[in-house]
C-alpha positions as CSV (number, residue, x, y, z in Angstrom):
1,M,-20.5,-34.6,22.5
2,S,-17.2,-33.7,20.9
3,S,-15.6,-36.0,18.3
4,A,-12.3,-37.8,18.8
5,R,-10.6,-35.3,16.4
6,E,-12.0,-32.3,18.2
7,E,-10.8,-33.7,21.5
8,S,-7.3,-34.4,20.0
9,E,-7.1,-30.8,18.8
10,R,-8.2,-29.5,22.1
11,L,-5.6,-31.5,24.0
12,W,-2.9,-30.1,21.6
13,I,-4.0,-26.5,21.5
14,M,-4.7,-25.8,25.2
15,P,-1.1,-26.4,26.4
16,F,0.1,-24.3,23.4
17,L,-2.3,-21.5,24.5
18,G,-1.2,-21.9,28.1
19,Q,2.5,-21.4,27.1
20,L,1.7,-18.4,24.9
21,T,-0.3,-16.9,27.8
22,D,2.6,-17.4,30.2
23,D,5.1,-15.9,27.9
24,C,2.9,-12.8,27.2
25,R,1.9,-12.3,30.8
26,D,5.5,-12.5,32.0
27,F,7.0,-10.4,29.3
28,N,8.3,-7.6,31.5
29,D,9.8,-10.1,34.1
30,D,11.4,-12.1,31.3
31,I,13.0,-8.9,29.8
32,K,14.5,-8.1,33.2
33,S,15.8,-11.6,33.8
34,K,17.0,-11.8,30.2
35,S,15.0,-14.9,29.6
36,V,14.5,-15.9,26.0
37,T,10.9,-16.5,24.9
38,P,9.2,-15.9,21.6
39,F,8.0,-12.5,22.9
40,T,11.4,-11.3,24.2
41,Y,13.2,-12.6,21.1
42,Y,10.8,-10.9,18.8
43,A,11.0,-7.7,20.8
44,S,14.8,-7.6,20.7
45,L,14.7,-7.9,16.9
46,V,12.2,-5.1,16.6
47,K,14.1,-2.8,18.9
48,R,17.3,-3.4,16.9
49,K,15.3,-2.9,13.7
50,E,16.5,-6.2,12.3
51,P,15.0,-6.9,8.9
52,I,14.3,-10.5,9.9
53,A,11.7,-9.3,12.3
54,N,9.4,-8.6,9.4
55,R,9.6,-12.3,8.4
56,L,8.9,-13.8,11.8
57,L,5.5,-14.6,13.2
58,N,4.4,-12.0,15.7
59,P,3.9,-14.0,19.0
60,F,1.3,-11.7,20.2
61,Y,-0.7,-12.1,17.0
62,T,-0.2,-15.8,17.4
63,F,-1.6,-15.7,20.9
64,L,-4.7,-13.7,19.8
65,N,-5.2,-15.9,16.7
66,V,-5.2,-19.0,18.8
67,C,-7.9,-17.5,21.1
68,S,-9.9,-16.4,18.0
69,N,-9.7,-19.8,16.4
70,I,-10.8,-21.6,19.6
71,Y,-13.7,-19.2,19.9
72,L,-14.7,-19.7,16.3
73,S,-14.4,-23.5,16.4
74,S,-16.8,-23.4,19.4
75,N,-19.4,-21.8,17.1
76,R,-19.0,-18.7,19.1
77,D,-20.1,-20.3,22.3
78,S,-20.7,-17.6,24.9
79,Q,-19.0,-19.5,27.8
80,T,-15.9,-20.2,25.6
81,G,-15.9,-16.5,24.6
82,A,-16.1,-15.4,28.2
83,F,-13.2,-17.7,29.2
84,L,-11.0,-16.4,26.3
85,G,-12.0,-12.8,26.9
86,R,-11.0,-13.0,30.6
87,R,-7.8,-14.7,29.6
88,I,-6.8,-12.0,27.1
89,A,-7.8,-9.2,29.5
90,R,-6.0,-10.7,32.5
91,T,-2.9,-11.4,30.4
92,L,-2.6,-7.9,29.1
93,R,-3.4,-6.5,32.6
94,S,-0.4,-8.5,33.9
95,V,1.8,-6.8,31.3
96,E,0.7,-3.4,32.6
97,V,1.0,-4.1,36.3
98,T,4.3,-5.9,36.2
99,G,6.1,-3.0,34.8
100,D,6.1,0.8,35.1
101,E,3.3,3.1,33.9
102,T,4.5,3.0,30.3
103,S,5.0,-0.8,30.1
104,F,1.8,-1.6,28.3
105,L,2.2,1.2,25.8
106,Q,5.7,0.0,25.0
107,F,4.3,-3.5,24.6
108,L,1.8,-2.3,22.1
109,N,4.5,-0.3,20.3
110,I,6.4,-3.5,19.8
111,F,3.7,-6.0,19.0
112,C,1.0,-3.9,17.4
113,M,3.0,-1.2,15.5
114,D,1.7,-2.4,12.1
115,N,-1.9,-2.6,13.1
116,R,-3.5,0.6,14.2
117,V,-7.0,-0.8,14.7
118,L,-5.8,-3.4,17.2
119,Y,-3.5,-0.9,18.8
120,D,-6.2,1.6,19.4
121,Y,-8.6,-1.0,20.6
122,C,-6.2,-2.4,23.2
123,W,-5.1,1.0,24.4
124,N,-8.3,3.0,24.4
125,K,-11.0,0.4,25.1
126,L,-9.7,-2.9,26.4
127,R,-7.4,-1.3,28.9
128,K,-10.4,0.4,30.6
129,Q,-11.7,-3.1,31.4
130,F,-8.6,-4.3,33.2
131,S,-9.9,-3.3,36.6
132,V,-13.0,-5.4,36.3
133,V,-11.8,-7.9,33.8
134,T,-15.1,-8.2,32.0
135,D,-15.5,-10.1,28.8
136,P,-14.1,-8.2,25.8
137,E,-16.8,-7.1,23.4
138,K,-17.3,-8.7,20.0
139,T,-15.5,-5.7,18.5
140,F,-12.3,-7.2,19.8
141,F,-12.7,-10.3,17.8
142,R,-13.8,-8.3,14.8
143,A,-10.6,-6.2,15.1
144,L,-8.6,-9.4,15.5
145,D,-10.1,-10.9,12.4
146,A,-9.4,-7.8,10.4
147,S,-5.8,-7.7,11.6
148,S,-5.3,-11.4,10.8
149,I,-6.6,-10.9,7.3
150,K,-4.3,-7.9,6.7
151,Y,-1.3,-9.6,8.3
152,A,-1.8,-12.7,6.0
153,R,-2.4,-10.5,2.9
154,I,0.8,-8.4,3.2
155,N,3.1,-11.3,4.3
156,R,2.3,-13.8,1.5
157,K,4.9,-15.4,-0.7
158,L,5.1,-14.0,-4.2
159,E,3.8,-17.3,-5.7
160,T,0.8,-17.3,-3.5
161,Y,0.1,-13.6,-4.2
162,V,0.3,-14.2,-8.0
163,C,-2.0,-17.2,-7.8
164,E,-4.6,-15.3,-5.8
165,N,-4.6,-12.1,-7.9
166,L,-3.4,-12.8,-11.5
167,V,-6.6,-14.3,-12.8
168,K,-8.6,-11.3,-11.5
169,I,-6.2,-9.0,-13.2
170,E,-6.4,-10.9,-16.5
171,D,-10.2,-10.9,-16.4
172,A,-10.3,-7.1,-15.7
173,L,-7.9,-6.3,-18.5
174,N,-10.2,-7.5,-21.3
175,I,-11.2,-4.5,-23.5
176,L,-14.7,-4.2,-24.9
177,P,-16.0,-1.8,-27.6
178,L,-17.1,1.5,-26.3
179,H,-19.9,1.9,-28.8
180,S,-23.0,-0.1,-28.1
181,Q,-23.8,-3.4,-29.9
182,D,-26.6,-1.5,-31.8
183,E,-24.0,0.5,-33.7
184,T,-21.2,-2.0,-34.3
185,I,-18.3,-0.4,-36.0
186,F,-16.1,-2.8,-37.9
187,E,-13.0,-0.6,-37.6
188,E,-13.5,-0.3,-33.8
189,E,-13.5,-4.1,-33.6
190,L,-10.3,-4.2,-35.5
191,L,-8.7,-1.9,-33.0
192,V,-10.2,-3.7,-30.0
193,S,-8.9,-7.0,-31.2
194,A,-5.5,-5.5,-31.7
195,M,-5.5,-4.0,-28.2
196,N,-6.6,-7.2,-26.6
197,Y,-3.9,-9.1,-28.6
198,S,-1.2,-6.9,-27.2
199,V,-2.6,-6.8,-23.7
200,K,-3.2,-10.5,-23.5
201,V,-0.2,-11.8,-25.4
202,G,1.4,-12.6,-22.1
203,G,3.7,-10.8,-19.7
204,K,4.6,-11.1,-16.1
205,R,2.1,-8.4,-14.9
206,L,4.7,-7.2,-12.4
207,R,3.4,-3.6,-12.5
208,P,-0.3,-4.5,-11.7
209,L,0.9,-6.9,-9.0
210,L,3.2,-4.3,-7.5
211,M,0.4,-1.7,-7.4
212,L,-1.8,-4.2,-5.6
213,M,1.0,-5.0,-3.1
214,V,1.5,-1.4,-2.3
215,A,-2.3,-0.8,-2.1
216,D,-2.5,-3.6,0.4
217,L,0.0,-1.7,2.6
218,Y,-2.4,1.3,2.6
219,D,-5.6,-0.8,3.1
220,I,-6.9,-0.1,-0.3
221,E,-9.2,-2.9,-1.6
222,M,-8.4,-4.4,-4.9
223,T,-11.8,-3.7,-6.4
224,R,-11.5,0.0,-5.7
225,I,-8.1,0.4,-7.4
226,L,-8.6,-2.0,-10.3
227,P,-9.4,0.7,-12.8
228,L,-6.0,2.3,-12.1
229,V,-4.3,-1.1,-12.3
230,C,-5.8,-1.8,-15.7
231,G,-5.2,1.7,-17.0
232,I,-1.5,1.6,-16.1
233,E,-1.1,-1.8,-17.8
234,Y,-2.8,-0.4,-20.9
235,L,-0.3,2.5,-20.9
236,H,2.6,0.2,-20.5
237,T,1.3,-2.0,-23.3
238,S,1.0,1.0,-25.6
239,S,4.7,1.8,-25.0
240,L,5.7,-1.7,-25.9
241,I,3.8,-1.5,-29.2
242,F,5.6,1.6,-30.1
243,D,8.9,0.1,-28.9
244,D,8.7,-2.8,-31.3
245,L,8.0,-0.7,-34.4
246,P,10.7,-0.6,-37.2
247,A,11.5,3.1,-36.3
248,Q,12.2,2.1,-32.7
249,D,13.6,-1.3,-31.7
250,N,12.4,-3.1,-34.8
251,S,11.5,-6.3,-33.0
252,D,9.4,-8.9,-34.7
253,L,8.6,-10.8,-31.4
254,R,7.1,-9.7,-28.1
255,R,6.7,-12.2,-25.3
256,G,7.3,-15.1,-27.6
257,Q,4.6,-14.0,-30.1
258,P,4.7,-11.9,-33.2
259,S,4.7,-8.2,-32.4
260,L,1.5,-6.4,-33.2
261,H,2.8,-4.7,-36.3
262,K,3.7,-8.1,-37.6
263,T,0.3,-9.7,-36.8
264,I,-2.8,-10.5,-38.8
265,I,-5.5,-11.5,-36.3
266,N,-7.8,-14.2,-37.6
267,G,-7.2,-12.9,-41.2
268,D,-9.0,-9.6,-40.4
269,I,-6.7,-7.2,-42.3
270,P,-4.1,-7.4,-45.1
271,Y,-0.5,-7.4,-44.0
272,N,0.3,-4.0,-45.3
273,L,-2.2,-2.5,-42.7
274,C,-0.6,-4.2,-39.7
275,E,1.9,-1.5,-38.9
276,G,-0.6,1.3,-39.2
277,R,-3.1,-0.6,-37.0
278,A,-0.4,-1.1,-34.4
279,Q,0.2,2.6,-34.2
280,L,-3.5,3.4,-33.9
281,A,-4.0,0.6,-31.3
282,A,-1.2,2.1,-29.1
283,V,-2.8,5.5,-29.2
284,D,-6.2,4.0,-28.5
285,L,-4.9,2.2,-25.4
286,I,-3.8,5.6,-24.0
287,A,-7.2,7.1,-24.7
288,I,-9.0,4.1,-23.1
289,S,-6.7,4.2,-20.1
290,M,-7.3,7.8,-19.3
291,G,-11.0,7.5,-19.4
292,L,-11.0,4.4,-17.3
293,I,-8.7,5.9,-14.6
294,N,-10.6,9.2,-14.5
295,H,-14.1,7.8,-14.2
296,G,-13.3,4.5,-12.5
297,L,-11.4,5.9,-9.5
298,V,-14.0,8.6,-8.8
299,R,-16.8,6.1,-9.2
300,N,-15.0,3.9,-6.6
301,G,-15.0,6.6,-4.0
302,F,-11.6,8.3,-4.4
303,S,-11.4,12.0,-4.0
304,P,-11.6,13.8,-7.4
305,E,-8.8,16.1,-6.1
306,Y,-6.5,13.1,-5.5
307,V,-7.6,11.5,-8.8
308,N,-6.5,14.7,-10.6
309,R,-3.1,14.4,-8.9
310,V,-2.9,10.8,-10.2
311,V,-3.7,12.0,-13.7
312,D,-1.0,14.6,-13.4
313,E,1.6,11.9,-12.5
314,I,0.5,9.8,-15.4
315,S,0.9,12.7,-17.8
316,L,4.4,13.2,-16.6
317,L,5.0,9.5,-16.8
318,M,4.1,9.4,-20.5
319,H,6.2,12.4,-21.2
320,D,9.2,10.8,-19.4
321,L,8.7,7.6,-21.3
322,C,9.0,9.4,-24.5
323,I,12.1,11.1,-23.3
324,G,13.5,7.7,-22.3
325,Q,12.8,6.3,-25.7
326,M,14.4,9.3,-27.4
327,M,17.5,8.8,-25.2
328,D,17.5,5.2,-26.3
329,L,17.2,6.1,-29.9
330,R,20.1,8.5,-29.8
331,A,22.2,6.0,-27.9
332,A,21.6,3.4,-30.6
333,R,22.0,5.7,-33.6
334,I,24.7,8.1,-32.3
335,G,26.3,6.3,-29.4
336,I,27.0,7.4,-25.8
337,G,30.6,6.3,-25.5
338,E,32.2,3.0,-24.6
339,D,33.6,3.5,-21.1
340,N,32.4,3.5,-17.6
341,R,32.0,7.3,-17.5
342,E,28.9,6.8,-19.6
343,L,27.3,4.5,-17.1
344,D,25.3,7.4,-15.6
345,K,23.7,8.0,-19.0
346,L,22.7,4.4,-19.3
347,D,21.2,4.5,-15.8
348,R,19.2,7.5,-16.8
349,I,17.9,5.8,-19.9
350,A,16.8,2.8,-17.8
351,W,15.2,5.1,-15.2
352,F,13.2,6.9,-17.8
353,K,12.3,3.9,-19.9
354,T,11.6,1.4,-17.2
355,G,11.9,2.9,-13.7
356,K,9.2,5.5,-14.4
357,T,6.6,2.9,-15.1
358,I,7.5,1.2,-11.9
359,E,7.5,4.5,-10.0
360,V,4.0,5.4,-11.1
361,V,2.4,2.1,-9.9
362,M,4.1,2.4,-6.5
363,I,3.3,6.0,-5.7
364,M,-0.3,6.0,-6.9
365,P,-1.7,4.2,-3.8
366,V,0.0,6.8,-1.6
367,I,-1.4,9.7,-3.6
368,L,-4.9,8.3,-3.5
369,V,-5.2,8.0,0.3
370,K,-2.7,10.4,1.8
371,P,-3.2,14.2,1.8
372,P,-0.3,16.3,0.6
373,S,2.2,17.0,3.3
374,N,5.9,17.0,4.0
375,E,5.6,13.5,5.3
376,Q,4.0,12.4,2.1
377,T,6.6,14.2,0.0
378,N,9.4,12.4,1.9
379,E,7.6,9.1,1.5
380,L,7.2,9.6,-2.2
381,S,10.8,10.5,-2.6
382,R,11.9,7.2,-1.1
383,I,9.6,5.3,-3.3
384,R,10.8,7.1,-6.4
385,E,14.4,6.3,-5.6
386,L,13.4,2.6,-5.1
387,S,11.7,2.7,-8.5
388,R,14.7,4.2,-10.1
389,L,16.9,1.3,-8.8
390,M,14.3,-1.2,-9.9
391,G,14.3,0.2,-13.4
392,I,18.1,-0.1,-13.6
393,L,18.0,-3.6,-12.2
394,F,15.3,-4.6,-14.7
395,Q,17.3,-3.2,-17.7
396,M,20.6,-4.8,-16.5
397,R,18.9,-8.2,-16.3
398,D,17.4,-7.6,-19.7
399,D,20.8,-6.8,-21.1
400,L,22.2,-10.0,-19.7
401,L,19.3,-12.0,-21.1
402,D,19.9,-10.6,-24.5
403,V,23.3,-12.2,-24.4
404,E,22.6,-15.4,-22.4
405,G,18.8,-15.9,-22.6
406,G,18.4,-18.1,-25.6
407,D,14.9,-19.0,-27.0
408,A,13.3,-19.1,-23.5
409,I,13.1,-15.3,-23.2
410,G,10.4,-15.0,-25.9
411,K,12.0,-12.4,-28.1
412,P,15.1,-12.4,-30.4
413,T,18.4,-12.5,-28.6
414,A,21.5,-10.5,-29.6
415,L,19.2,-7.8,-30.8
416,D,21.3,-5.2,-29.0
417,V,24.4,-6.2,-30.9
418,K,22.4,-6.3,-34.2
419,N,21.1,-2.7,-33.5
420,N,24.5,-1.5,-32.3
421,T,22.8,-0.6,-28.9
422,V,25.1,0.4,-26.0
423,T,24.1,-1.8,-23.0
424,Y,25.4,-2.5,-19.5
425,V,27.0,-5.6,-20.9
426,S,28.8,-3.7,-23.6
427,L,30.1,-1.2,-21.0
428,L,30.8,-3.5,-18.1
429,G,31.0,-7.0,-19.6
430,V,28.9,-9.9,-18.4
431,D,30.7,-10.4,-15.0
432,G,30.8,-6.6,-14.3
433,T,27.1,-6.4,-15.0
434,R,26.3,-9.3,-12.7
435,H,28.4,-7.8,-9.9
436,R,26.7,-4.4,-10.1
437,L,23.4,-6.1,-10.3
438,Q,24.0,-7.7,-6.9
439,Q,25.2,-4.4,-5.4
440,L,22.1,-2.5,-6.6
441,L,19.9,-5.4,-5.4
442,T,21.2,-4.9,-1.8
443,Q,20.5,-1.2,-2.0
444,A,17.0,-1.7,-3.3
445,L,16.1,-4.2,-0.6
446,Q,17.2,-1.8,2.0
447,L,15.1,0.9,0.5
448,V,12.1,-1.3,0.7
449,D,12.6,-1.5,4.5
450,D,13.0,2.3,4.6
451,C,9.7,2.8,2.7
452,W,7.7,0.1,4.5
453,P,9.4,-1.3,7.6
454,T,6.7,-4.1,7.9
455,G,4.6,-6.1,5.5
456,S,6.8,-5.6,2.4
457,E,8.3,-9.1,2.0
458,T,6.3,-9.7,-1.2
459,I,7.6,-6.6,-2.7
460,K,11.1,-7.8,-1.9
461,D,10.3,-11.1,-3.6
462,V,9.3,-9.1,-6.8
463,I,12.7,-7.3,-6.8
464,K,14.6,-10.6,-6.4
465,Y,12.5,-12.1,-9.2
466,V,13.4,-9.2,-11.5
467,V,17.1,-9.8,-10.8
468,N,17.0,-13.6,-11.2
469,R,14.3,-14.1,-13.9
470,K,15.0,-16.2,-16.9
471,T,12.7,-14.5,-19.3
């Protein structure tokens, strides 16, 4: 006997399911009569390639999910499953018979374009059952469950995504000594503690999160790509250690804490060794990163050939980071001019210093799962351009924060003025920098749609965060 709550839920959900069924079944007729329903409205946005379509609930998925939830809440009762199976099959059969011979295919192209598993099942398997309208097999509900999980995963808000993944990333980033406990080496422990200090001192983890977001779009499980996520963050951290050194930016603070070359960790070394240890820790992070990426990815089932391509990209990244830092040094020591004609040079520095590290995390998932082809080359080119813009956006916001940020940003302010560094603010002024920031933001968001027409809202949230962040 059902409870009062179950009865209440049933009384609410069945009319809702009935309306969804009618709107789906009558889709072709509603299109012809120009009737507005959730299905026709969504289809019109998709056909016009309106960006808002990516943020709306897909009504066909809603219909299938309601069916799935009713089936699961019945403890997979066979009669309930049969009822729902017939309803789904009959509804989709109506879509086919009320239009021309391509109607059902067009329907799937609109409503299942981002889910190949469900698309193939409906077209190749379920469609064959239309004439007899038998109960769909369990594979249909398995396909539906998989599509629901993916749809939820790639359409989460940034805050939700961070909450679900940040702790896992932080746990994975912890570095342990490579030598066994039987041969403890004190100097290794000094380096490990220094590396963990720099890695764990804070930070937004935008690069690891971005890589996971892109990996989601290519159906790569987090556990498989985690060695690469950690390896890239180690490389990024090593560049920050070098960046803070007296010969570079000469910064005493990083993320609100003393920079590594200014830090004695639990009284372990005298102060005059701190800078030397920082340099060694930065190099060691590179070594650990490469070992982790090489062995971890192959161990997790990725093609050694594709992993080699990843390593090639990382080698080029590190080379370009050094070029970017050299550009920055020359600009600070020699100058690059004080007018807008030098803006391209500043953009290039931002691209090499910041955009390249974003580029590498966003192209890696593509390289790991897609064979080389003209299509892949074009896809990577779009992602590289997006990364270049993100690097410029990041640096422009940094330059504004250096002027306006105050104590909240976790590092000394007015450092650019102190070091006589040419910045976007020194070239364009505060208002000019803000204006250009918004212009490039619009371009970057459009590029996201060009790269990933569906499922990329969380990536857009990251870009908006970069532009609006306070630290």
